C-alpha positions as CSV (number, residue, x, y, z in Angstrom):
1,M,0.1,0.1,-0.1
2,Q,1.1,3.4,-1.0
3,P,2.5,5.4,2.3
4,S,0.0,8.0,3.2
5,H,2.3,11.1,2.7
6,V,2.9,10.1,-0.9
7,K,0.4,11.6,-3.4
8,P,-1.2,9.0,-5.6
9,A,-0.3,8.3,-9.4
10,P,-2.5,10.2,-11.7
11,V,-5.6,8.6,-12.8
12,T,-6.2,8.0,-16.3
13,F,-9.5,8.8,-18.0
14,W,-10.0,5.0,-18.5
15,Q,-9.1,4.0,-15.1
16,A,-11.8,6.4,-13.8
17,F,-14.3,5.1,-16.4
18,V,-13.9,1.4,-14.8
19,F,-14.2,3.0,-11.3
20,W,-17.6,4.6,-12.0
21,L,-19.1,1.7,-14.1
22,K,-18.3,-0.5,-11.0
23,L,-20.1,2.2,-9.0
24,G,-22.9,2.3,-11.2
25,F,-23.8,-1.4,-9.9
26,I,-23.0,-1.3,-6.4
27,S,-24.5,2.0,-5.6
28,F,-27.2,0.6,-3.4
29,G,-28.6,2.1,-0.2
30,G,-30.1,5.5,-1.1
31,P,-28.2,8.6,-1.1
32,A,-26.5,8.3,2.2
33,G,-25.3,5.1,1.3
34,Q,-24.1,6.1,-2.2
35,I,-22.1,8.9,-0.7
36,A,-20.6,6.7,1.8
37,I,-19.3,4.4,-0.6
38,M,-17.9,7.5,-2.9
39,H,-16.3,8.7,0.3
40,E,-14.7,5.3,1.2
41,E,-13.3,4.7,-2.1
42,L,-12.4,8.0,-3.4
43,V,-11.2,9.7,-0.3
44,E,-10.3,6.9,2.3
45,K,-8.8,3.9,-0.2
46,R,-7.7,5.8,-3.3
47,R,-7.1,9.5,-2.2
48,W,-8.4,11.0,-5.5
49,L,-9.5,13.9,-3.6
50,S,-8.9,15.2,-0.1
51,E,-11.9,15.2,2.8
52,R,-12.2,18.9,2.5
53,R,-12.7,19.1,-1.3
54,F,-15.3,16.1,-1.1
55,L,-17.1,18.0,1.2
56,H,-16.9,21.2,-0.8
57,A,-18.3,19.5,-3.7
58,L,-21.1,17.6,-1.5
59,N,-22.1,20.8,0.0
60,Y,-22.9,22.5,-3.2
61,C,-24.9,19.4,-4.6
62,M,-26.9,19.1,-1.7
63,V,-28.3,22.7,-2.4
64,L,-29.3,21.8,-5.9
65,P,-32.5,20.2,-7.0
66,G,-31.8,16.8,-8.2
67,P,-30.2,13.6,-6.9
68,E,-27.2,14.7,-4.8
69,A,-25.0,11.5,-5.2
70,Q,-25.2,11.4,-9.0
71,Q,-24.4,15.2,-9.2
72,L,-21.5,14.4,-6.8
73,A,-20.1,11.9,-9.2
74,T,-20.7,14.2,-11.9
75,Y,-18.9,17.0,-10.1
76,I,-15.7,14.7,-9.1
77,G,-15.7,13.3,-12.6
78,W,-15.6,16.7,-14.1
79,L,-13.2,18.1,-11.7
80,M,-10.7,15.3,-12.6
81,H,-11.2,15.0,-16.1
82,R,-13.0,17.7,-17.9
83,T,-16.6,17.8,-19.0
84,W,-16.6,14.4,-20.6
85,G,-15.1,12.9,-17.0
86,G,-18.2,14.3,-15.6
87,V,-20.7,13.2,-18.4
88,V,-19.2,9.6,-18.0
89,A,-19.2,9.9,-14.3
90,G,-22.9,10.9,-13.8
91,G,-24.0,8.7,-16.9
92,L,-22.6,5.6,-15.7
93,F,-24.1,6.2,-12.2
94,V,-27.7,6.2,-14.1
95,L,-27.1,3.9,-17.0
96,P,-26.9,0.3,-15.2
97,S,-29.9,1.4,-13.0
98,L,-31.9,2.4,-16.4
99,L,-31.2,-1.0,-18.0
100,I,-32.2,-3.1,-14.9
101,L,-35.4,-1.3,-14.1
102,V,-36.3,-1.7,-17.9
103,V,-36.1,-5.5,-17.6
104,L,-37.5,-5.4,-14.1
105,S,-40.5,-3.3,-15.3
106,W,-41.1,-5.4,-18.4
107,V,-41.1,-8.8,-15.9
108,Y,-43.5,-6.9,-13.6
109,I,-45.9,-5.6,-16.2
110,A,-45.7,-8.8,-18.1
111,F,-45.6,-11.6,-15.6
112,G,-47.0,-9.8,-12.5
113,G,-49.9,-11.8,-12.2
114,M,-48.0,-15.1,-11.5
115,S,-48.3,-16.1,-8.1
116,V,-44.6,-16.0,-7.2
117,V,-44.1,-12.4,-8.4
118,A,-47.5,-11.5,-6.9
119,G,-46.5,-12.9,-3.5
120,L,-43.1,-11.2,-3.4
121,F,-44.8,-7.9,-4.1
122,Y,-47.3,-8.5,-1.6
123,G,-44.5,-8.4,1.3
124,I,-42.4,-5.6,-0.7
125,K,-45.4,-3.0,-0.6
126,P,-45.7,-3.0,3.3
127,A,-42.0,-2.6,3.7
128,V,-41.9,0.2,1.2
129,T,-44.7,2.1,3.3
130,A,-42.1,1.7,6.5
131,I,-39.1,2.9,4.1
132,V,-41.0,6.0,3.4
133,L,-42.2,6.6,6.8
134,Q,-38.4,6.3,8.0
135,A,-37.3,8.8,5.4
136,A,-39.7,11.5,6.9
137,H,-37.9,10.7,10.1
138,R,-34.5,10.8,9.1
139,I,-35.2,14.3,7.3
140,A,-37.2,15.5,10.3
141,S,-34.5,14.8,12.8
142,R,-32.1,16.4,10.7
143,A,-34.3,19.7,9.7
144,L,-36.6,20.3,12.2
145,K,-34.6,22.0,15.0
146,N,-37.0,24.7,16.0
147,K,-40.8,25.2,16.5
148,V,-41.1,27.4,13.3
149,L,-39.8,24.7,10.9
150,W,-42.0,22.2,12.6
151,A,-44.8,24.4,12.0
152,I,-43.8,24.7,8.1
153,A,-43.9,20.9,8.0
154,A,-47.2,20.7,9.8
155,A,-48.6,23.2,7.1
156,A,-47.5,21.5,4.2
157,F,-48.9,18.2,5.3
158,A,-52.3,19.8,6.0
159,A,-51.9,21.5,2.5
160,I,-51.2,18.2,0.6
161,F,-53.5,16.0,2.8
162,A,-56.6,18.0,3.4
163,W,-56.7,20.4,0.3
164,D,-54.5,18.6,-2.6
165,V,-52.5,21.7,-3.1
166,P,-50.1,20.8,-6.1
167,F,-46.6,20.1,-5.0
168,P,-44.9,23.3,-6.7
169,L,-47.3,25.7,-5.0
170,I,-46.1,24.1,-1.6
171,V,-42.6,24.4,-2.4
172,A,-42.7,28.1,-3.5
173,A,-44.8,29.1,-0.6
174,A,-41.9,27.3,1.6
175,A,-39.6,29.2,-0.2
176,L,-41.2,32.6,0.1
177,T,-41.5,31.8,3.9
178,G,-37.8,31.0,4.2
179,Y,-36.9,34.0,2.4
180,V,-39.0,36.4,4.5
181,G,-38.2,34.6,7.6
182,G,-34.6,34.5,7.2
183,R,-34.5,38.3,6.7
184,L,-36.5,38.8,9.8
185,S,-35.0,36.0,12.1
186,P,-32.0,34.8,10.5
187,A,-31.1,32.4,13.4
188,T,-34.4,30.2,13.0
189,F,-33.6,29.4,9.2
190,T,-30.3,28.1,9.7
191,A,-30.9,25.0,11.1
192,G,-30.0,23.0,8.0
193,G,-26.7,23.0,6.4
194,G,-23.8,21.2,5.2
195,H,-22.2,18.0,6.3
196,G,-19.7,19.6,8.9
197,G,-16.1,20.2,8.8
198,A,-13.4,18.7,7.0
199,D,-11.2,18.1,10.0
200,K,-10.1,14.6,8.9
201,S,-7.4,13.6,6.7
202,Y,-6.5,10.4,5.1
203,G,-3.1,11.1,3.9
204,A,-1.8,13.2,0.5
205,A,-4.5,13.3,-2.1
206,L,-4.3,13.4,-5.8
207,I,-6.5,16.7,-5.4
208,D,-5.6,18.1,-2.0
209,D,-6.7,21.2,0.1
210,D,-3.9,23.1,-1.5
211,T,-4.3,21.7,-5.0
212,P,-4.6,24.7,-7.6
213,T,-7.9,24.6,-9.4
214,P,-7.5,22.8,-13.1
215,P,-7.7,25.3,-16.0
216,H,-10.6,23.7,-17.3
217,A,-12.5,24.5,-13.8
218,R,-11.9,27.9,-13.9
219,F,-14.8,30.4,-14.2
220,R,-15.2,32.1,-17.8
221,W,-18.4,33.7,-19.0
222,S,-17.6,32.2,-22.7
223,A,-17.7,28.4,-21.0
224,L,-20.7,29.1,-18.7
225,A,-22.6,30.4,-22.2
226,L,-21.5,27.4,-23.9
227,V,-23.0,25.1,-21.1
228,I,-26.0,26.6,-21.0
229,G,-26.5,26.7,-25.1
230,A,-25.5,23.0,-25.3
231,G,-28.0,22.4,-22.4
232,A,-30.8,24.2,-24.2
233,V,-29.9,22.3,-27.4
234,L,-30.1,19.1,-25.8
235,W,-33.2,19.7,-24.2
236,A,-35.2,21.3,-27.4
237,L,-34.1,19.2,-30.0
238,P,-35.7,15.8,-28.5
239,M,-38.8,17.8,-27.1
240,G,-39.3,19.9,-30.3
241,A,-38.7,16.0,-32.2
242,L,-41.7,14.8,-29.8
243,A,-43.8,17.7,-30.4
244,M,-43.4,17.6,-34.4
245,V,-43.8,13.6,-34.8
246,F,-46.3,13.0,-32.1
247,G,-48.0,16.4,-31.3
248,W,-48.1,18.4,-27.9
249,D,-50.8,16.1,-26.0
250,H,-49.1,12.7,-27.1
251,T,-48.1,10.7,-24.2
252,L,-44.3,10.6,-24.9
253,T,-44.3,14.5,-25.2
254,Q,-46.3,15.2,-22.1
255,M,-43.8,12.7,-20.1
256,G,-40.8,14.9,-21.5
257,W,-42.4,18.1,-20.5
258,F,-43.7,16.8,-17.1
259,F,-40.4,15.1,-15.9
260,T,-38.5,18.3,-17.3
261,K,-40.5,20.0,-14.2
262,A,-40.0,17.4,-11.9
263,A,-36.4,17.6,-12.4
264,L,-36.4,21.2,-11.0
265,L,-38.4,20.3,-8.1
266,T,-36.3,17.5,-6.3
267,F,-35.2,19.8,-3.2
268,G,-34.8,17.3,-0.6
269,G,-34.2,14.1,-2.6
270,A,-36.4,11.8,-4.4
271,Y,-39.0,11.4,-1.6
272,A,-39.7,14.8,-1.9
273,V,-40.8,14.8,-5.6
274,L,-42.7,11.6,-5.4
275,P,-45.7,13.3,-4.4
276,Y,-45.5,15.4,-7.3
277,V,-45.1,12.4,-9.7
278,Y,-47.8,10.7,-8.1
279,Q,-50.0,13.8,-8.7
280,G,-49.1,14.3,-12.2
281,A,-48.4,10.4,-13.2
282,V,-51.5,8.9,-11.4
283,E,-54.1,11.4,-11.0
284,H,-53.6,13.9,-13.7
285,Y,-52.3,11.8,-16.9
286,G,-53.3,8.2,-15.7
287,W,-50.1,6.7,-16.8
288,L,-50.2,4.2,-13.8
289,T,-52.5,3.2,-11.0
290,P,-51.5,3.9,-7.3
291,R,-50.8,0.3,-6.7
292,Q,-48.2,0.6,-9.6
293,M,-47.0,3.4,-8.1
294,I,-46.3,1.6,-4.8
295,D,-44.7,-1.4,-7.0
296,G,-42.2,1.1,-8.9
297,L,-41.0,2.6,-5.5
298,A,-40.1,-0.9,-4.2
299,L,-38.4,-1.8,-7.6
300,G,-36.4,1.6,-7.3
301,E,-35.3,0.6,-3.5
302,T,-34.2,-2.7,-4.7
303,T,-32.0,-1.2,-7.9
304,P,-28.6,0.5,-7.7
305,G,-28.7,4.2,-8.8
306,P,-30.6,7.1,-7.6
307,L,-33.9,6.4,-6.1
308,I,-35.5,8.9,-8.6
309,M,-34.7,6.2,-11.1
310,V,-38.3,5.3,-10.2
311,V,-39.3,7.6,-13.2
312,A,-38.0,5.1,-15.5
313,F,-40.5,2.8,-14.2
314,V,-43.3,5.4,-14.4
315,G,-42.1,6.0,-18.0
316,F,-42.0,2.1,-19.0
317,V,-45.4,1.3,-17.4
318,G,-47.1,4.4,-19.0
319,G,-45.9,3.7,-22.6
320,Y,-46.1,0.1,-22.4
321,V,-50.0,0.2,-21.1
322,K,-50.8,3.0,-23.3
323,A,-49.3,1.3,-26.3
324,V,-47.7,4.5,-27.8
325,F,-46.2,2.6,-30.7
326,G,-49.3,0.1,-31.2
327,P,-50.2,-3.1,-29.3
328,E,-47.4,-5.3,-31.2
329,A,-44.6,-3.1,-30.0
330,Q,-45.2,-2.5,-26.3
331,F,-41.9,-3.5,-24.9
332,V,-40.5,-1.1,-27.4
333,A,-42.9,1.6,-26.2
334,G,-42.2,0.9,-22.6
335,A,-38.5,1.1,-23.0
336,T,-38.3,4.4,-25.3
337,A,-40.6,6.1,-22.6
338,A,-38.3,5.0,-19.6
339,A,-35.1,6.5,-21.8
340,L,-37.0,9.7,-22.4
341,V,-38.0,10.4,-19.0
342,T,-34.5,9.6,-17.6
343,W,-33.0,11.9,-20.1
344,F,-35.3,14.7,-19.2
345,T,-34.8,14.0,-15.5
346,F,-31.4,13.9,-15.3
347,L,-30.2,16.7,-18.1
348,P,-30.6,19.5,-15.5
349,S,-28.4,17.7,-13.3
350,F,-25.4,17.7,-15.5
351,L,-26.0,21.1,-16.4
352,F,-26.1,22.3,-12.7
353,I,-22.6,20.8,-12.3
354,L,-20.9,21.7,-15.4
355,A,-22.5,25.5,-15.2
356,G,-22.0,26.0,-11.4
357,G,-18.8,24.0,-10.8
358,P,-16.5,26.6,-11.9
359,L,-18.2,29.0,-9.6
360,V,-18.2,26.7,-6.7
361,E,-14.4,26.1,-7.5
362,S,-13.4,29.8,-7.5
363,T,-13.9,29.8,-3.5
364,H,-13.3,26.8,-1.2
365,G,-15.1,28.2,1.5
366,D,-18.3,26.3,2.8
367,I,-21.4,26.3,1.3
368,K,-24.6,26.4,3.6
369,F,-28.2,26.2,3.0
370,T,-29.8,29.2,2.5
371,A,-32.9,30.1,4.4
372,P,-35.5,29.2,1.5
373,L,-33.6,25.9,1.3
374,T,-33.9,25.4,5.1
375,A,-37.9,26.3,5.0
376,I,-38.3,23.8,1.8
377,T,-36.4,20.8,3.7
378,A,-38.9,21.3,6.5
379,C,-41.9,21.4,4.2
380,V,-40.5,18.2,2.5
381,V,-40.9,16.4,5.9
382,G,-44.8,17.2,5.7
383,V,-45.1,16.0,2.1
384,I,-43.3,12.6,2.8
385,L,-45.4,12.1,5.8
386,N,-48.6,12.5,3.4
387,L,-46.7,10.1,1.1
388,A,-46.3,7.2,3.8
389,L,-50.2,7.8,4.9
390,F,-50.9,7.3,0.9
391,F,-49.0,4.2,0.8
392,G,-50.1,2.9,3.9
393,Y,-53.8,3.2,3.0
394,H,-53.4,1.4,-0.1
395,V,-51.4,-1.4,1.5
396,L,-53.7,-2.1,4.4
397,W,-56.9,-1.3,2.7
398,P,-56.0,-2.7,-1.0
399,Q,-59.7,-2.4,-2.1
400,G,-60.4,1.2,-0.8
401,A,-62.4,2.3,2.3
402,K,-65.2,-0.3,1.9
403,G,-62.9,-3.2,1.7
404,P,-61.6,-5.4,4.5
405,F,-58.6,-4.6,6.1
406,D,-55.5,-6.4,5.5
407,P,-53.9,-7.9,9.0
408,W,-50.7,-9.6,7.2
409,S,-49.7,-6.4,5.5
410,A,-50.0,-4.4,8.8
411,V,-47.7,-7.1,10.5
412,I,-45.1,-6.8,7.8
413,A,-45.4,-3.0,7.8
414,I,-44.8,-2.8,11.6
415,G,-42.0,-5.2,11.6
416,A,-40.4,-3.4,8.6
417,A,-40.8,-0.2,10.5
418,I,-39.2,-1.6,13.8
419,A,-36.4,-3.0,11.7
420,L,-35.6,0.2,10.2
421,L,-36.3,2.7,12.8
422,R,-35.4,0.8,16.1
423,Y,-32.5,-1.5,14.7
424,Q,-31.2,0.4,11.6
425,R,-31.4,-2.4,9.5
426,N,-30.2,-2.1,5.9
427,V,-32.9,-1.3,3.5
428,I,-32.2,-4.2,1.2
429,H,-32.2,-6.8,3.8
430,V,-35.6,-5.5,5.2
431,I,-36.9,-5.7,1.5
432,A,-35.9,-8.9,0.8
433,A,-37.1,-10.3,4.4
434,C,-40.3,-8.9,3.7
435,A,-40.6,-10.4,0.2
436,V,-39.7,-13.9,1.5
437,A,-42.5,-13.2,4.2
438,G,-44.9,-11.9,1.5
439,L,-44.6,-14.9,-0.6
440,A,-45.0,-17.4,2.4
441,I,-48.2,-15.8,3.4
442,K,-49.6,-16.2,-0.2
443,L,-48.4,-19.8,-0.4
444,V,-49.8,-20.8,3.1
445,W,-53.2,-18.4,3.5
446,Y,-54.3,-17.5,0.1
């Protein structure tokens, strides 16, 4: 092993390519798990960059809409190997998950009625309810540090639960509250924040604390204009082609437009935007049913990559069921829709990094959550709690309010919640155990 005081050898583009490809297949565990994997591999073991530079990049990604782990991979890849390094790092973080989800979505939609598949999903769905509840608890414990932020969370819950207020309006109201409140009482809205100090050192790093910013990462107005222009073209060309070929009201065109908006609302992670996806994909467009939405989240939890990849499942099911290319090409329609929604969902994430990275590298001071983002994070807690109740209702009363209560689903959900909240068990292990329990119940009692 190389001594800690000696800098590692320079990393070639293809060496980095192999690592990012590997990461795409092992990035389980949601954002926290994925960031932990990158920290262990890149900071502790390989020493590609220092602790301080890693946290500096992470704090920037945390204040952006979008999946912070994927954006962090993009940032590090860009910092090390220019634009193509960032594109490869971020793309390989998503691509394996997309391919796996397309296959699993097809198995689900084509063979979901088989007893074995149905039994596995019977156990997984209550686990998903517990997982969403855990997400609300985790964010609340970090974000709700005073009565004002608790009140924002409660108001957001009431708005979406009682009055079905659209998610974008809730986010806008929270941001405005944070902006005004941050001016009147700054201390109240500094409860959020980054990931702490960067006091640890694992030895000399390839990109160390005192390593000068590489030339390509320095801010230039011409480079910023080029990134913005390229991003506009990469969005407008497929969107314009869809509108011209199929029309604005076609399923694929509406998917592109809807998930572009969703990509800009993912403050607080994937769980925060799921209610918006549900409102649009289930209630407004009818691309899939509430039960299918729960199943899609279950698949997203069990595959590598960012959880927001559940949008690929939504796209696949919508394209498949709507048979946008005719009844004889349903798989092609589903796969095309999944690829399209993935493109429109993740394109802004790449642009945020490639456009904003040079501004971030111009200073190595910590980047804090602003007051509006602190308020948005608080409102996300209420929205996610509503999502947990929504999932719980459909799992425990699968036939609706007038149907019978499902006691076995309640037992599995309670067991999963205890395992996650009390014993801090791994999400994948909990899902696997619940799937086996669901299959056993289906085979023995039904």
